[in-house]
C-alpha positions, 0 to 999 in steps of 0.5 A: 554515476561519475563524470568519467563513466558518463563520458564513456557512456555517451560515446557508446550511445553515439553508435546506438541505432535508436528505435521506437515502441508504443507503450499502450497495452493493446486489447489483443493481449486479452484472449479469454479461454482455456488456461494452461501453462508450460515451463515458460509462461501461462497460456490463455486462449492458446496464447502464451502471455507475459503477465504484468499485474498489480494488486488493487483491493476493492474494499480499500477504495470506493466503487466510483474510484474503481474505473479511474484506478483500473484505467490508470493501471492499464495505461501504466502497462498492466494487463492483469489485476490481482486482488484478495477476497476478504472473508470477514467483510463478506460474511461478518455474521455466520451465514449472512453475506454482504457483497454491496458497495465497495464489497461488490466483488463481482462488479469489481471483477467485471470492471477488470474484464471490461478494461480487457485485463485479466484477474488473479483471485487470491481466495485465501481464505486466510489472506494476511494483507495487514487486514483484521484477523488476516481476513478470517471472520471473528465468529470463526474463533467461537466454533468449538474445538477449532484450530485455524489453518490446520488439518482440523475438521471444524476449520476445514468444514468452514473453509471449504464452505466459504471457498465453494461459495466464492467459486460458485459465485464466480462461475455463476457470473461466468467470470473464469477465463474458460467461461469468457471471463477475466480470472486466469489464476486463483490462490488457495492459502497464503504464505503457509510455510511461515507457520507450517512447522507449528502444526507439525504433521497436521500442517503438511496434511492441511497443505495437501488437503487445501490444494486438493479441495481448491483444484476439485472445486474448479480445475479449469484454471491453475491454482497457486500457493505463494511461498510454499516450497512443498506445494503439492503438484496440483498447484504452482508455488510462487514467490513473494518478496522484493528480489525474487530473481535472487531469492526464489528457488523456482516453482515446484516442478520443471513444467511450471512457470516462475510467477511472482505474486508479490513484488513489494512496491514499498512496505506497509506502515504501522503507527510509530513507523517512519516513512517506507520507501522503495525507488522506481529504479530498484523495482525495475531492476528486480523485475528485469532480473526476474524476467531475465531469469525465466520469470514471466509474471510480476505482480506489484504489491501494491499497485494501488494501496488505498485506505483501511476504512473503518476498523479493517486494518490489522494490529497497529497498521495505519489507515493509509495503506501502501501509499508509496505504490505507483498509484498513491492512496488517493489514486493519483499517479506517483512519478517516476514509479508509474512511468518508469515501470510502464516503460519497462513493461513496454520494453519487455513486450518488445521481446515477447516472441524470442522470450516466450518461444526462443532458447535461453542462454546464460553467461556469467562473467563474474558474481555481479555480471550476468548476460542472458539471451533469448534467441529464436532458432532459424531467425534473427530474433534475439533479445538480451539482458545485461545485468550488473548486480554490484551496489556501487561499481559501474562496469563496461562489458563486451558483448558480441563485439560491442562495449556496453556501459552498465550502471551499478545495480542495473539491467539493460535490455537489448531487444535485438541483442544490439541496441540498448532500449531501456536501462533500469537505472536511467529514468527518462520519465517525469517526476511529481510531488504531492501537495495538500492544499487547505480548502478555501471553502471547507474550513470554517468550522463551528465545533461542538463537543460532548464528553462521555461520562466515565462509568463506575463498577455499578454502571457496567452490566457484566461482572466477574471476579477478575478482568475478562479478556477483551475480544471475547466480549467485544467480538470485534464489533468495537475497539473498546471495552470498559473495565471498572472496580471500586476500592474502599480505603481507610486513612491508614491505607494511604501513604503517610507523606503527602508528597509520595503518591501511590502508583497504579500498575496495569498489566495489559495484553494489548493494545492500549488503554486510558485510566481514570480514578474517581473521574480524573484522567490518569493517563494513556498507555499503549503497546506496539506492533512488535510488543503488544503487551505493556505495563501502564504505571502512573501516580494516583491521588486516592482518597479515604473511602470509596475509590472508583478505578475505570479503564477504557481498554482497546484494540488497534486492529486484530493480529493478521499473521502467525500460528494459532491466531484463534488464541490471541488475547487482549485487554487487562491482565492484572492491576496492582497499587504500589506505595500504600502504607499497608504495602502493595495491593493486588486488586486483580481479583477485586470484582470487575465490571465490564461494558462493550463499546463506548456510549457514543457508539451505542447512541451512534453519535457519528451519524447526524440523527444519532448526534441529536440524542445528547446535548452538545456544548461549545469547545473551549480550553484544552482538549479532553479525553473520551470526547466527541466533536462534531461540525458541518462543512461545505463540500470542498471546491473542485474535483481533486481528492479530499483529505482531512489533516488531524494535526494536534489531535491525539488518537481516535476515529473520524466519520464523515456523513456516517462513513468511518474513515478509519483510526487516526493516531497523531500522538504516537510518534516515529523515531523521526519525531513525526506521526506515521500519518497525518492526512486521512482520505475522504473519498468524494463519494462520501460527500454530500453535494453541499453540506457535510457532517464531520464527527471525531471521537478523541480518546486521549485528548487533542486540540480539535481546532487544528483539524483542517480539510485539504484537497490533494494534487500532484500538480508539481511535475518535474524532469531531471535528465542527463545529456547521455540518457537515451530517448524516451520509449515513445521514440521507438517501434517494432516493425515486423520483428525489426527495431526501427526509429519513429523519428529521424535522429532521436535525442534525449528529451524531457516530457512534461504531462499534466493530469487530464483537464489541466495545463502547465501554468508556471515554470517554477524552476529550470536549469541546464548545466549542473543543477541538483536536488529533487522534485520540489527542492531543485537548486541551481549549480555553478554552471548553467545556460542563461535563458533556459527558463524563458525558453521552456516557458515559451515551449510549455506554458498553456499546454497540457504536455510539452517536450524539451530536447536536451540539446544545446542548440535549443537550450543554449550553451551552459556557462560558468566558472566550473562548466569545464568540469561538467562534461555531461550537462543535466537539465532540471525542470519544475512546473506547476499544472492547473485547471484549464480555463476557456477564455470567453 
């Protein structure tokens, strides 16, 4: 915002009546009972509701994390939690169900209810979710004549059987809202329009069948289909995307509410991706616009992304999932995203009555300016949204006799049609920065290693004329499949010149492979999320006589989207050798041996007991491929989350005390030259009280001595505000449908708050004038008040939170050569929190 615009803005704010509201989510919002709907909203227990929901997937965190995550979600203004149900973890073997540990769906739903929040159950059973095979169990592929997600009898039989199993489980535990539980909505299928045309008329038949099947199983709550333009009338079509106010054509019927089931808080990442970002301002802008356009529900996908433990992530998806969400991978609050959205939820709650019960009127001054009001006939209740969609230009508009300044791409909300309470573009909430701190206790490693034997054709039990398809053999029980063949060469076959080597070319259907010739490591090759097929080409030293070619092929997760997923394949397709004296040699039909999995997996070297089955040696020299490493480490100090940094490693898998943390891939660099992920979450519940067993399987060769254990904090907290910003939302309240100020003459103020049990230990930066930068990188400008740091230290040090008014009487007059040009000053503060220690 330029200085002239800010000057106009502050002059306009002078006339504003400042008001106040609590940001807490009251338990009175939770009224389980019959669930119906109208064109404006869902109605639960007879009460129309606004839904502020967040996606939190129970298998992507641990049960000991759930209570704190749910508490933070509620403190962030949510009243609903949305989760998928993951068929392939619950029925990994046909007929054998697992609902234990972090797969305990019932426990998770009950915790949601205990927190007085509603639940949305997205049964799928196809869920996509960047989850292996989109949540479908691998054994389903082997059902004769099956075609996934089509009007196909075998698929429909198993889909209905599973869906009925989950619905009956929820009913038995009385978890649906009409039974007194938290579940108010359920979803069948997921974004089917993307693939529907591939199945032609059977796709249309399938959609109707799925809707009928679900609503017949439990008709007491509404069922939804997301991104389904031709959704049958017995379900509600909902929106997924970043800007549903502008992309959603509306639900499939005039009597149905506009619901937003996936508001992407950033984007998931695949290995090879640069960081994904989405600002708090943009999310708030999209939500405010959706509500001003008659929406009554937003669901943040994700609110907490968590971790793809083990082998659960789909093709090339990183182990860390939606880390840029309001709660990061470790469950820590990401600011300002968390607080800015909390303030938005509080503001929308202020206008609940006119919004849900009033008349809506829309006025569009031009293509970028929109004014929407909700007014209650026969009363003074009125709420207004003022929107400026232009990406670059600020605007000043007239509304009911007053002028209002609208920053670019912003929505201002006026709960009384007079007073600006919230602007999506102006953040008054604090910021923070994440730190990875090397553990003082846990990094005294004594590594040992064990390198697997490279098998040859005669060592492998399954033989065929040509290389077999990988997943047909592995059945998704492992990433790995060994291929090997033997090749007899005479001197006449070999190149005549010693400086010219033959080249082996391996055509792969995906996803990656390591090649060995006569026990020598040749190289590593891989595809990508966009193009999984690739050709591996490397020069090779062959010898006269028998030569052994061994290939360790692997998947990096299975596909999670698209049509005909049951017909996706991986592994070796063809192998040729170029540059031989006798010409190009195609050895695809040379007779191949196969073996599922690695030796270490079979022996369970990742467990403490299993590791005793082989002889380990000391680590020396550069890292080698297909090598297992193990060590012990003491539990890191404190209570902060724990991560392991895999810097200088290649690609592989990590286990702690037998728990699979997931895949790492350090040598697949993004266009920015860095790995897509370097730190990997180690949940505290995976750790023993004192000593822990760490095992790493390195596929391609890496330097194990670069591995380190860290603790994770967001102890760096910041504030960055202009003088013309409005007061924070806790300055306002609604009293008998009238906006009132809690304190006399509220002013803009910076609030700094440490996590529970911590206090402000240090003010690292403070400047009032024209500082610039972002949290963690603030810099002084050319204009500043002289004693700001000392003033803020006096106000904040030793406290768990403090408030700093943006007031010259408190901060002092800013001075400097260019201060006259800075008509609106700004305040930047950076503080460090630390554990509170009682003095004896």
